[in-house]
Each structure stands twice: as C-alpha cells, then as structure tokens.
N, C-alpha and C positions, 0 to 999 in steps of 0.2 A: 495744130496737132497736140493731143494731150500728152503730158509727160508720162513716161513709163513708170508704173508703180514698182517699188522695190520688191524683189522676190524674197519671201521668208524661207528659212531653211526647213527642209522637210523633216518631220519626225521620223525616227528610226522605225523600220518595219519589224515589229516584235515577232511577227509570224515567221520571218526568216531567221531571227536570232533570239530564240526563246529563252536562253540562259544568259543573264547578265550578272556577273560575279562582282559583289562590292569589294572595296579594298580590305585587305586583311591587316591585322596588327603587325604581322611580320614585315609588311611593306614600309612600316615606320621605323624599323630597327636601324640604329646608327652604329657604325663601327666604333669600337672603343679607341680612345687615344692611346698611343704607345706608352707602356709602363703602368697603365691603370686598369687594363683588362684582366679579369680573373682567369686563371689557367683553364678552368672548366667551362668558362663562358666568355667567348671572344666578342660579345656584343653587350652594349649597355641595355638597360631596361627599355621597353618600347616607349616611344615618345609620349603617347597619351597617359601612360602610368607615371613617367618620370617627372614631367613638368619642366619648367625652365629653371635657371639658376636661382632666381628670386624665390620661387616656390620651394626649392630644396632648402635654401637658407632659412626660410620661415619655418619649415618643418624642423630643421636643425635647432633653431632657437627655442622652439616650443617643446622640444623633447624633454620630458621630465623623468620618465622611467627608463630603465636600462634597455628594455626591448625597443622603445621608441628611438632612443639615441642610437642604438645599433643599426636600425633601419635607415635613419637619416644619414648616418656615417657611411653606410654602404652606397647610398645614392651620391653622396659627395665624392667618394672615391671613384665612382663610375662616370661622374659627370664630365662631359667633354669641354666644359667651360673652365677657365682658370679661376678657381675659387680661393686661391691663396691670399690675394689682397683683402678679400672680404673677411677671411679668417684672422688675418693679422689685425684688422680693425677690432674684431671681437676679442682678440687676445688682450687688448688694452682696456676692455670694458671694466667698469667698476663693479659690475655684477659678477660675483665670484663663480657662480655656476656656468655662466656663459664663457668666461675666460678659461675655465678648466676644460670645458668641452672643446674650445678652439685649440688649446694646446694639444689635446689628444688627437684631434683631427689633423693638425699640422704634422704631428709625428707619423701618422699613417700615410699622409700624402708624400712624405719624405722629400720635401722641397728644400734645396739649399738656401733659397731666399728667406726661409723662416729662421735660420740659425741665429742671426744677431738678436732678433726679438725674443727668441726662446732663451738665449743666454741671459739677457737682461731680466726676463721673468724668473729665471732660476736664482739669480743673485739676490732677489728681494723676498725674504721669507714673510714679510708683512702682507704681501698680496695673497698669500695662501695658495698659490698655484705652483710653487717651486717643485713639488713632487711630480706633477704632471708635465711641467716644462722640461725637467731633467730626463724623464722617461722619453719624451718626444725627441730630445737630442740623441738619446741612445738608439731610438728606432731609425732615425735618419742615418746614423752610423758612419757618416763620412769622417775622413781624417780630421777635418776642421771641428766637427761636432765632438768627437772623442777627445781631442786635444783641449777643447774648452772645458769639458767635464773634468778632466784630470786636473786642470788648474783650479777649478772650483773646490777640489778636495781640501784646499788650504784656505777656504773662505772662513771668516771669523765666526759665522753662525754655525752652531752644531746642527741645526735643522737642515741647512743647505748642504753641509758635508754628508749628512745621513742620506738625503735624497740623491745626491750624486753617487755615493757609494752603492746604493741600491740600483741605480740606473746603469752603472758600469758592469753589471752582471751580463749585459748583452754585448760588451765591447771586446770580448776575446782577449788574446795574449797581450796587446798593448796596455791593458788595464791591470795586469797582474802585479807588476812591480809597485805602482802607486797604491793599490789596494793592500798589498803586504805592508807597506809603510803605514798606512792608515790603521791596520790591524795592530800594529805595535804601539803607536803613539797617540791615538785619538781617544775621544770620549767613548764610553761603553756602548752607547747607542750607535755610534759610527762603526765601532768594532763589530757589532752584531750584523749590520748590513754589509760590511766588508767581507766578513766570513761567509755570509750567504752567497755573495757575488762570486767569491773565489770558488765556492762549491759549484756554482753554475758554469763557470769557465772550465773547471776541472783540470787545472794545470798542475803537474807534479812540482813545479817551482814554488808552490805555495805550501807544501806539506810541512816544512820545518816551522814556519810561522804559525800554522794552524795547530801544530802539536804544542807549541808554547801557549797558545790561546786556551788549550784545555785546562791549564792551571789558573786561569783568570778567576778572580773573586766573584764575578757576575755569573749567575746561573745561565742567563740568556746567552752570554758569549760562549760558555762551554758547550751549550746545547747546539748552537749554530756551527761551532768549530767541529764538533763530532759529526754533525750532518754533512758538512763539507768534506771531511776526510772520507766519509762513506761514499761520497760521489766520486772522489778521486781514486779510491781503491788502492792506495799505495801500501805494500807490505810494511814499509818503514813506520807506519802509524799504528801497527797492531798492538805493540806493547803499551803505548800510551793510552790507547782506547781500552785495553783490558784493565788498566788501573782505574777506569771510571766505573767498572762493574760493581764496586763497593760504594759508589757515590750515594750520599744520603738522599738526594733528590731523585725520585723515581723516573721523572721525564728524561733527565740526563743519562741515567743508567740505561733506560730503554733505547735511547738514541745511540748510545755506545754499542749496544747489542746489535742494532740494525746495521751500524757501520761495519762491525766485525763480520756480520753475515755477508755483507757486500764484498768484503775483502776475500772471504772464502778460506781455502786451505792454509795460506800463510798465517791466518788468525788462530789456528788450532793450538799451536805450541804455547803461546803466552797464556791462553785460557786454561789449557791442560795443566800447566804448572800450578795453577791455583787450586787444583784438586788435592794437592798435598799440603795446603795451608792449614795451620793449626786451628783457624777459626772455622767452625761448622757453617756459619753463615756464608763465608767466602766459598766454601766447597759447594754449598747449595746453589749459589749464584752461578758458579762455574759450570755445574752440571746442567742447569737450565739453559745457559748460554750455548753450550755445546750442542744441546738438542735443537736450538733455534738455528745454529749454523748448519746443522742437518747433513753433515758429511759422513759417509760410511766409515771413514777412518777413525772416528771417535767412539765407535761402538764398544771396542774392548775396554777403553778407559771408563766408560759409563758402567759397563758390566762389573768392573772391579769395585766401583763405588757401591753399586747395588748389592754386591756380595759381602763387602767388608766394612763399610762405614758404620761407626758405632751409633750414629744418630738416625732414628727412623725417618725423620722428615728429609734428611739428605738422601736416604735411599729412595724415598718417594719421588723426589725430584729427578733422580737418576732413572727411575722406572718410566716416568712420564716423558723424559727426554728420549729414551729408547723408543717409546711409542711414537714420537714425532718423526724419528728417523725411519722406522718401520721396515728395516731390511730383514732378510731371512735370519741372519745372525742375531739381530735384535730380538726376534721372536724366540729364538733358542735360549738366550740368556734370561728373558722374561719368564719362560716356562720353568726355569730352575728356581725362580723366586716366588713361585705360586704358593709355596708352603712356608714363606717367611714367618718368623715368630711374631712379628708385629702385625696387628690387624690392618692398620692404616697402609702399610707397605703392600700387603696382599690386595687391598682395595685399589691401590695405585697401579699395581701390575695388571689387574683385570681391566681397569680403564684404558691402560696403554694397549692391551690386546684388542679391546673393542675399537680403539682408534685405528689400529693397523688394519684390521678387518680382512686379512688375507686368509686363504684356506687353512694354513697351518695355525694361525691365531684362532680361527673359529673352532678348529678341532680341539685345541687346548681349552677353550672356554666351554665347549660341550662336555669335555671330560670333567672339568671342575664342577659344572652344574649338576651332573648326574652321579657324581661319586659321593658316597656317604661315609663319614668317619664315625665308626662305631666305637664308643669308649668301652673299657673293660668293666664288666659287671660280675658280681658274685651272686650266685643263685643258691638259695637254701630252702629247705622245707621246714616249716614250723607248725606246731599243733596248737590249736586253740583249746585251752583246757576247759572252756565252757561249752565246747562243741566237739562232736566226734569227727567232724569233717576236717580234712587237711587243706591247706592253701600254701601258695608259694610267695615268698618275699624276695623281691629283687632289690638288692642294695648296690648303690653306685659307689 
C-alpha cells in the first residue's frame, strides 16, 4: 500500500473574505513605563519609528544641533529600556560634547542612580561639564541631590560654586539660607548667580540680603539683586530700589524701575518723595518712573509737576507719564497744559493725548488742530505819492 501523501493547507477563499486588513502602526504601540509617559501621550512612539535602545543611543550620540538633540532626548525619555547605565558610561567620556549631553539626559530621567556620578562631575571644573552636571542634580531634586549641591557651595573652585548657585534656583526653600550666605561672602560671579536663584525661589527670607546687595560695587550684582527683589515683590525693598533710580548705569536703573512696577502701590511713596528733590534730573526720573508704575493714584502728583515745575524737560516727562496712565483725570490735566508756554511741553502733551486715544483725548486733539491763534495786527491806509491809488498796509 502506498504511503498517504501529506495534505497541504488550503489557501483562503478570498471570495468569501474579500477584505484583508494589514496590521496598523497602532498595533505596535507599547505602553509607556511608569514615570516616563508624557501627560498628553500615555504611549511611546510606535515601534517602527522608535527603534531599539542601540538605535536611540546612536541617534543621541550623533545629535549635533539642538533640534536633533531634543528629538533624541525625547526618545530616550520615552524608551522603555533602562538607558541610565549607558548614559553613565557616556558621562565619563573624554569627548566633552558627549558627556555634556549625557549629564543633561540624566537630569531629565531623574534617576537616583545617577547622583554619585553627577556629584563627581560637578566637583571637577576641568572636565567642563560642571554646569550641566549641577543642573542635572537640581532637576533630580531629591533630598540627597540638593544636600550635595549645598555642600558644593563651599568648593574651592569659583566655577563650581557659580554652577551650584545657579542650579539651586530650582531647589526651593531648602536652598534659601545657603544662597543668602553665598550672596554675602562669595566672589562676585557667585553672588550674581545666588541673587538670580533667590529671585527664582522668591522667598521673603532673602529680602534683607538682596537689599544689601544693591550697594555692591559690581553692576552685575546690583542688576540681579534688583531683578530678584522685583520677583519677590516685598514692600520692604521699595525705598532701596527707589535709590537706584539715579544710578549712573542705565541697565540697573531700568531694572529698578521694573522691580518697583512689580511691587505696585507700596512703591509709590518713595518715588513720589523724589518729586520734591532739588535736582531736576531726579524729579524727571521720578516722573517717568511713576508713569511706568501706572497707578491712577499718581495722576495728581504728575499733574502738579506738569503745572509747576520750572524745567520744561521735567514737565515733558510728567506729560508723557500721564499719557502712559491714560485715565480720564490724566486727560483733563493734559488738556490744561495744551497752551504751555514752552513748545516742547506742548508737543509732549499732544503726544500723550495721541497715546491715550480716548474719545475725550481725540476731542481735545481735534480742537487744537482746527483752532487758529490770530495775532494782533494794526491796519492803516497809506497813499502812494507817485500814484493816485490807495492801498492798505498790514503791520504786525
């Protein structure tokens, strides 16, 4: 008897099943690991787009531009594989660009396993990655990481101290006291970063130290201290900030104005006092500052300057300040100064009314535009002795 031949499977009957759907990209989507999924996207990229761990790390190493690095970093964060060991190896690389990127990535991944290596990288300024390593520790943000950063504020290297002071801006209240100490006793570069970080944290506990820093001999320290006080918005700093309005450096003066504007109503009194200063320059600066503060309460003060100050340029600044505030009362006081004896003041008043652009301001501008001031003329008849005709001479 012949052996029975094996039966081959029959091909599917396409006539009975005409639609065969191929797999979709969604079929490859892999749930994100806990802690790494984005709030708006609970899944990682589809597998065909994402590639394996090796492919992602190759893309990460090759990234030269910021957009390339950003794309590779997002894939690393979303990758379900543990890439921390590979990044720790790259952190030790002799190629600075690779080690910097690894430090940043470790900070975004927020792995506690990276803390010892990042601390070691922060301590060595010669490796040139201490800024990125310190930032990574602040992004991790654990008690161990912050404690390590605080200790590094006493590192012998000014570069390391500066990097740590900058990084501690993300550390919140536990970093306030160490940063205040650094603001008092450190190098000017460290003080600059300490002041900025204190502004980021915005704790009232730092106000006194920042006020003292406004007297520092370094312009950069004064600038950052003024910015930080503007972030904290404490009324206690208003007088000290007002004293910077006559600062020779325009950048520090401008920053003080912005800080006073942030403080608001409590800043009016110390600036208004300057309107009575014997220096016309001080009065001019005070008028401009009150305009930038922009509170309705200062309108009568500026109106008095516009009406009474002996210097035209001070009155001009008062007029423009009223234009910035732009209230109904401001328009009224500006209308009274339309006929100021000084041409520059009249021009400033018109510019202020144009800026306000309210119906009342437009009405005043229309009146000024179409009103004609006719001087006094004497009219007499004179006779030309060479002609019998008469003509009129108009004498001004």
